[in-house]
N, C-alpha and C positions, 0 to 999 in steps of 0.2 A: 342447519341453524343459520340464521342471518341476524344482522344488526341493522339499525337505522342510521343512515348518514345523511347529511344535508348536502344537496348538490348545488351547482352554481346558480340555479334559479330560485334558491331558498325553499325548495320543496323537499319533502322526505321521499326516499326511495329505499327499497330493499337492496342489500348487498350481501352476498355470501360471506360467511365467516372467513373463508380462505382469502378473500380479497380485501378485508378490512385492515385498517392500521390502528395503532394504539390510540391515536388522536380520535379516531372514530369511536373506539370503545369509550373514551372519556366523555363523548357527547351523548351517550345513551342514558346517562344518569343512573348507572347501576349502583352507585354508592359504595364501591369497594376500590381499594388500591389496585394498581396494575401489578401483577405478579411477574417479577423479574428473577430469573434463575441463572446463576453462573455455574457452568459445569467445570468441575475440577477432578483431577485424577492424581493419585499419589506419585510425587516426584516429577510430574509433568506440567503442572500449572505454573505459568509465568507470574512471578511476584509483581512485576511492574504492571502487566496487563490486568491482573486482578485488582490492583490498587486503582487503576483507571475506572474500571467498572464500579467499584465501591464508591469512588468519588462522584460519579454521575448518578447512580441509582441507590446508593446506600444511605443518603441523607434526605431529610425533609426539605425539598426545594420548592414547595408550593408558593412561597413568597416571590419566587422568580418566574412563576407562570407554568411550572411543571406540575403534573398530577402527583397524587400519592403513589409511592412505590412500596411494594412488599418485596424486599430484596433478600435473597438467600442463596447459600451455596448448595450444590447438588453433586453427589458422587454415587458411584455404583454401590459401594459398601460403606454406609455412614460410619463415622468414627474419626480418628485422627489421620489426616493426610499431610504430606509435606510438599512445600513448593519446590521449584527448581533450585532455590538457594537453601533449602533445608528448614525453612520456617514451618513449624507445625500449625495446622489448622484443625479445629474441631468442626466437623461437618455433620449436621443433624438430619439432612434430608436425603432421601434416596431418589432414584430416577422417576418415581411416581409423581414427584412434584412437577415434572415437565408436562404432565398431562393437564395441569391447571395453570400453566405459565403463559403470559401474554408475550413476553420477550425471553428468549434463550440466548445467552452469550457464551462463547467458548474462547477462552484466552489462549495464549501460546501453548501448543502441544510440543513441549520442549524436545522430546525424542521422536523425531519423525518416523523412525523405523518401528515404533511401538504402535501396533495396529489397534484401533479402537474396538472394543468388544461388540459382538452382535447385539447385546442388550442395549448398550449405549446408542448404537446406530439406529436400532429400531425405535428407541424413545425419541431421538432427534427427528427421525422421519415422521413419527406420529404427531409430534408437536407442529411440525411444518405443515402436515396435511390438515391439521385442525385450524391452521391460520395464524399460528404464533410467528412473530418476527424473529428471525434467526440472525445473529451477529457473530462474526468471528474476528479475532484479532491475531495478526501475525500468522504463525503456523497452525492456528486453530482452523484455518481453511482446509488443512489436510483431513480433519474430521468430517467437515461438511462434504468434501469431495468423496470420501469413503462412503458416506451415506447416500451419494448420488444426487445431492441437492444442487450441485454446481454443473451437472452435465448440460452441455449446450449453452452455458451461461458464461459471461465474463466474470472474472474473479481476480483477486490479488492476494499476495502474501509477502513476507519479507523478501527483498530482492535476492538475497543470498540463496533462498530455497525455491525461487520461482521456477527454475529449470527442473528441479526435482518434482515439483508439483505437476508441471506439464508432462514430464516423462511418465509419471505414475498414472496420471488421469488425462489421457489425450482428448477426452470429450470436453474438457474444461478449457475455455479460452483465457489463458493466464495473461494478465496485464502487469508486468513487473515494474512499470515506471509511473504508477499512480499511488496516491495515498489511501484511497478506498474506492470500492466499486459498489454502487447501489443498484440492485436488481429488483427493488420493490420490497419483496418479502424477505429477501436475503441480502445482507450487507457484509462485505468482506473488507477488513482493514489490513494495511501493510504492516511493516515491522515496528515493534516497540512503540515509540511515541505516536505513530500514525494511528494507534488505537484511540487517542484523544481526538484526532481529526474525524475519525469515523463516527464516534459517539456524538460529538458536537454536531456533525452533519445530521445524524438521526434526530437529535433534539430539535434542530432547526427545521427539519422536514415535518416533524410531527407536531411540534408545539410552537413553532414560529421563531423568527430571528431575534426577537426581544429576549425570549427565554434562553436561546443559545448564547447570545452576547452576555447576558447576566451571568450565566454559568461559566463562561470563559473568563470573565473578570474575577469570579470567585476562585477559579483554578489558576489565575495569573498566566494564561496562555492566550495566543491570538485566537479570535473567534473563527478565523478561516485562514488557512495557509495556501498561498499560490504555489503552483508547480506540483511536482511529484517526487518520487524517489530518485529519479535519474541524477539529480544534482548531488546526491549523496553517495552514489556508487563509484567506487574506485575501479575504473574499467581500463586495465592495462591494454595497450595496443599490442597486437600480435607481433612477436619477434620473428627473426629469420636466422636459420642456422646455415644457409647457403652462403658461402664466403663471397662469391661474386655478387649475388643479389644484396648481401649485407652491406657491401661497400656502396652500392648504388643507393640503398635506402638511407644510409648515413648522409650521403650527399643531399638527398631529397629533404631530409629533416633540416639541414643547414640552409636550404634555399626555399623555404615554404612561401616566402613573399613573391617568388617568381611563378611563372606559368609552368607548372610541372604536369606533363601529360604522359600517357603510356608510351607514345612515340619517343619522347625525350628520355624517359627511363630506359626504354629498350635499346636506344642507341648507346647509352652509357654502358649498358650491360653487354653490348655487341651481340644482340639478338634481334630477331624480327619481333614486331609487336605481338603477333600471335604466340610465338614461342615464349616470349617474356611473360605474357599473361598466364600461360599454362604453368610455367615454372614458378611464377609468383604465388599462384593459388596452392600449388603443391607444397611450397615452402612455408607459407604463412597461414594458409587456411582461409584466406579472404581475397578480395579483388584489389587491384591497385587503387581504384577509385575509393573504395571503402577504407582502405588503409590510410590513404592520404587525407581523407576527410577526418578520420579519427585522430591523426597526428595534428591536424590544424586545430581541431577542437581542444585537444589536450594542451597545445601551446597557448591557445586563447585562455583557457582556464588558469594556467600558470601566470600569465600576464595580468589577468583580472584579479587574481588573489594577491599577487605580490608586488604590484606596481600601481602607480597613479596614471599610467598611460591611458589616454582617452579611448573610448570604444572605437572611434573612427580609426585611430592609429593602430589599435590592436588588430582590427580587421585587415588593415593593410599589411602589417607585419607577418600575419599568419596565412595570408594568401586568399582571404575572402574578398578583398578589393574594397568593398564598401561596408559601412555599418549595417545597412539593410541586409546585405548578404550574410554577414555574421549573425545578425539577429534571427534571420529565418532559420538557418541551420542549427544555431544554438538552442533556440526555443523548441524546435522540432525534436531534438535529440536529448536535451537536458531538462525540458519541461518548464524552464524559466528564461527570461530575457538575460542578456549579458549584464545589464545594469543590476537587475535583481539578484543575479548570482553573486556579483561583487559585493553588494550590500549584505547578503546573507553571510558570506564567509568573513567579511570584515567584522561584522557584528559578532560572529562566533569567536573569532580570535580575541576581540576586545573583552568578551565576557567569560573567556576560558572554556567555551563550549565547542571547541574546534573538533572534538572527536564524536560529537553527537550525531547520530544518523536518524533517518526517518523512522 
C-alpha cells in the first residue's frame, strides 16, 4: 500500500506506507482522524508520561494547526489497569487497535525487569512494519528494544537506566545525554519531562513550528529546550581508597587553578609517571586526565550555581584558563554552555524546581 505525498517540486509521487509520516497521511484527504494508541500495562504505566500523551493527543487541537486525533488506551487484556502510582484506568481497547494505529506511544515501563509479552512485542513490530510512527518515553524504550526496533539505531532513555538498556541490548546505540532521538519512524524520549520535548519535536516535525509553539503555550512549557540530560545528572567523581594516592588527589583538588600534570602528581606520590598512571586506574577506575577534567567541571558547576563569579574567573579558578576553554569542555560534556547552565539552575532555585530532572 502507498499514499501520495507532495515533493519539493510540488508534484505528486508514490511513497510506501512504511516511509510515510502522519503529516503525509493528513495530506491525502482521507477524512478520518489519525489513530493514536498509548500502550499501558497493569502497574507499569507511568502516570506523568501518560498525562503528557493525553495532553498532546487527547484534545481537539485543530485550532492550533494539528489534525484530528482518535486517542485511546491499549492493553493486552482490556479492563481496569493501574498506573505506577496506583491510579485505576479503565481500558477498552486490546492490542488489535495497534493494527489500525497511525501513532503508537509507549510511556515509562516502570519495572524494567518485567519482560513485555510476545503478544505485545508482535503487535508493536506489526504496527512498525505497517508504517506507524512509534514513540517511547523514558523506560518505554526497553519495550522497543525488546521488539528489536532499536537494533543498529540511536536511542535514549532516562539517564539512570541508560547503562542497563545498553547492557541488555548491545545492538542499540544508547545516547544518555540527550532529551530525545529521532530516527524517523521511531522516536525515543528521555526521562520524565523529556517526554514533553519528544512529543513537541514530533508535532514540530509533522505539523510545523507554529503548531508546536501554540501547543507549548497551551501547556505552559518552552517550545524547545536547549541541551540534554547531562546538566541534570548527578555524576560523582570516582573516589580513591589508596591512602598515598588519596593524599595526592586531595592536593590536586585544592590546586585546580594550577597546571596539574601526570608528572606533577607522580612526583608528589613518589612514583614514576607510568607506575602512577597504572596505580591510579587500578584505584579509581579512570585515568588521571579524565579524573582531573571531572573535578574541574564539578568545581565549575559549584561556582556557577552558588556564586556570581564571572565565567572568565570561574575558568581561571578551576584550571581551564580561559572562558573559551571552559565553554568548550562544559558544552561537550554537559550539553549546555556555562552561562545557560547558570541561568537554568538559578531559575530552578528561584521557582522551587531545583529537584526537577529531564
